[in-house]
N, C-alpha and C positions, 0 to 999 in steps of 0.2 A: 180233967184238971183245969182249973180256972186260970186264965192267963192274967198276969198283973196289968194294971193300967199302964198304957204306953209311956206316959211321962215318968212313972216310977222306974220302968225298965230302962229308959234312956238316961236317967240320972245315975243308974248303977253300972251301965256297960255301954260300949259302942255297938250299935245295931247296924247290920248291913242291909241296904235297900236293894231293890231289883235294878235291872237296866231298862232300856227303852222298850216301850210297847210298839210304837209306830214302826221302828226299824225291824222289829221281829215280824210284824204283819207284812211289811214290804217284801220280806224274804219268801213269803208264801205265794203259791200260784193260785190266786183266787179269781172267781168268776164275777164279773161286774153285775150281771143280772141276778144270779142265784145268791151270791154271798153278800154283795153290796146293795142289793135291791135297787140297782141302777143309780146309786148315790156314790159315785166313785170318790175315793179319798175320805169318805166318812167312816173312819175307823170305829166310831162308837156304835154304828148300826150292827156291827158284828156281835155285840152283846145280845142282840135279839135274833139275828139270822144264823150265827155260828157260835153259840155259847160254848160248844165243845172246844173250839180253837182257843177262845179267850181263856177258858179254864186251864187248858194244857200249857199255854204260855206262862201263866202264873205258876203252875206246878213245876215247870222247867226251872224257873228262877228259884223256887223253894228248894228243889232238888240240888241246885248248884250252890246252895248255902245261904240264900237270902233269909233274913229274919222277918222282912216285911215286903209286901208288894204294893204297887200303886194300881188303883182301879183304871180300867180302860175308859176314862171319861175326860181326857185332857180337853176335848172340844165339846163337852157335854152340857154347856149352858144353853138355854133356849135361844139365845141370840145367835150362837154359832150353829146350832141345829136347824134354825130357821133357814139357813142357806141351803139346806137339803130338804126343806119342808117337813121337818121332824120335830118342830118345837112343841107340838102337843103331846109328844111322848117323852118329854124331858124327865119327868119323875120316874117313869118306868125304866128308861134306859139307865139312869144313874142307880136306881135301886137294884136292878138286875146285875149291873156291873159289880156292885159291892158284894152281892150275894155270890156271884161266881168266884170272886177272889177269896171270899170266906170259905166256900166249898173246897177250893184248892188247898187252903191252909189246913182245913179240918180233915183232909183226906190222908194226912200223915198220922201215924200212931207211934211215933218215936219219943213222945213225951216232951218234945221241944216246943217252946212258945213261938207262935207266928202271928203277925199282925197285918191288918189291911188298912191302907191309907187311901183316902178318897182324893183323887186328883182333880184339881180345878186349874185349867190353863188360862192364859191371858186373853183368849178370844181374839177377835179381829177388829174390835172397836175400842179405842183408848180414849178416855175422857179428856186427858190433857191435850190431845190432838184435835179435839172437837168432834170426834166421830160419834159420840154418844153423851147424853147428859148423865149426871151422877145417879139420880133416883132410879131410872129404868135399869141401869147397870146393877145397882144394889139389889133390886127386886129380882132380876134374872139370876144372880148368883145365889140369892136366898133360895130360889126354886131348885137350883141344882143341888145345893147343900141339903135341902129337905130329902131329896131322893137318896143321896149318899148316906145320910144318917138313918133313914128308914131301912136301908140295906145292911146296916150294922158295921159301918167303918169304925176303926179305932181312933182315927184322927182325920182331919181335913187338911190337905196340903195345897195351898194356893201357890202355884209354881210358875217359873219363867216370867216373873213380873218385870215389867219394863216401865211402869208408870205408878208413882206413889199414890195418885188419886184412885187408880184401879185397885191398888192394894187395899186402900181404905174401904172402897165399895165392897170388895170381896170379903174382907174380914168382917165387916158389919153385916153383910148379907148372911154369912155363915153363923154369926152370933144370933141373928134373928131366928134362923132355922133351929139352932141348938136350944134356944130358950123355949121355942114352941114345943120341941120334942121332950123337954125336961131332961136333957142329957148333959154330961160334962165333957163332951167330945172336944179334945184339944184342937186348936187351929194353928197351923204352921205356915210360914211364908218363905219361899225361895225366890231370890231375885236373879236377874240375868244382867251381868255387867259385860258390855260390848268390849271389843278390842280397843275402843277409844278411851276406856277407863271409866265410863259412866253408863247408867241405864239409857235405854233408847231415847227417852224424852229429856235426858240431861242430868238428873241428880247423881251424885257419886255414892259410894257405899255408905259413907257416914250419914248423909242426908236420908238415904233409904232406911238405914238402921234406926235413926231417930224417929221416923214415922212409924215403923213397925213396933218399936218399943212403946211408943205412946198409945198404941192400940192394945197393949197388954198381951202380946203374943209371946209364948214361952220359947219358941225356936225360930231362928232365922238361918237361911242357908243360901248357897249359890248353886245354880244348875244351868245346864244347856249352854248355848252360845260358844263357849270356849273349852279348851282342854285343861287339864290340871295345872300345867305350867302357867298359863295366862291367868288362872284363878288365884294363884298362890299369894300374891300381894294383897288381894282383897280378903282372903281367908285369914291372913296374918293380922290384918287390921281388926277383923271381927274377933279373933282369938284374944286380942289385947283389950278390946273395948266393949264387947257385947256381954251383958251380964247373964244371959240365959244359955240355952242349948244351941248347938251348931250342927248344920248338915252340909254336905258337899256332894253334888252329883254332876261331875263334869262329863262333857262329851269325850269320846275316844279321839280327841284332837278335833281340829276344825274340819268339817266335812269337805271332801273334794269330789269332783265329778270325774269318774274313771269309766271309760267305755259306756258313757250314757247312764251310769248308775252312781248313786251316792255311796261314797267310800269313806270310812273313818280310818285315818292312818295309824293310830296307836293300837298295839295289840295288848293282851292281858298284862304282860310284864310291865 
């Protein structure tokens, strides 16, 4: 059964996305040498070293009722992978990550449509802070997008955005990869508004939305940083002013340190 284009599905109904990948991985007892290939905290290496685990995390979210899952590629740009000396495997890591999520989606035979969204995180270098120039950032995110599109994602989600210039580089990088592949893969953007009421580098939600709209992005959302209560004011503004689709992926409250471990205070209810 052919699944509808993700944009068509989103225009018809509310779709439920998965929860965190990193927090699920942190709950597992993994071996630094065997599982992480001695690259501690590089969650993306698990796509190659432990594809079984990544696939099962995706399956778990689908079993819990998710309509779509994000690929395990939040730190999958060559710039971030270079911190672990894995930049030469950017295409492979992103392509395999997309394929693992697709395999998890296709492992169900209940006739329900399931989608895979390619995750692109903000990385560790922001152009507005002078950490990196625009052109190399755009080229790096184009490289990541090529892998995700080759792996068959239904959309690319540029998430946890804190810098409007980084948004521009990521969207344009994804557009380059999309054009090269001859695909119509939609590109989504989710920003992170801090408890200060602005993105990390200063713009408020209205300024961020103006930039995203100018880039012809069909969906904007909020994710990470804060829980649903802190997000509500900014979501309300988007609901009144944004002409396209909306997404919301809050934390389970602001993370707290309890007994040396990260704890999120909000439960499912």
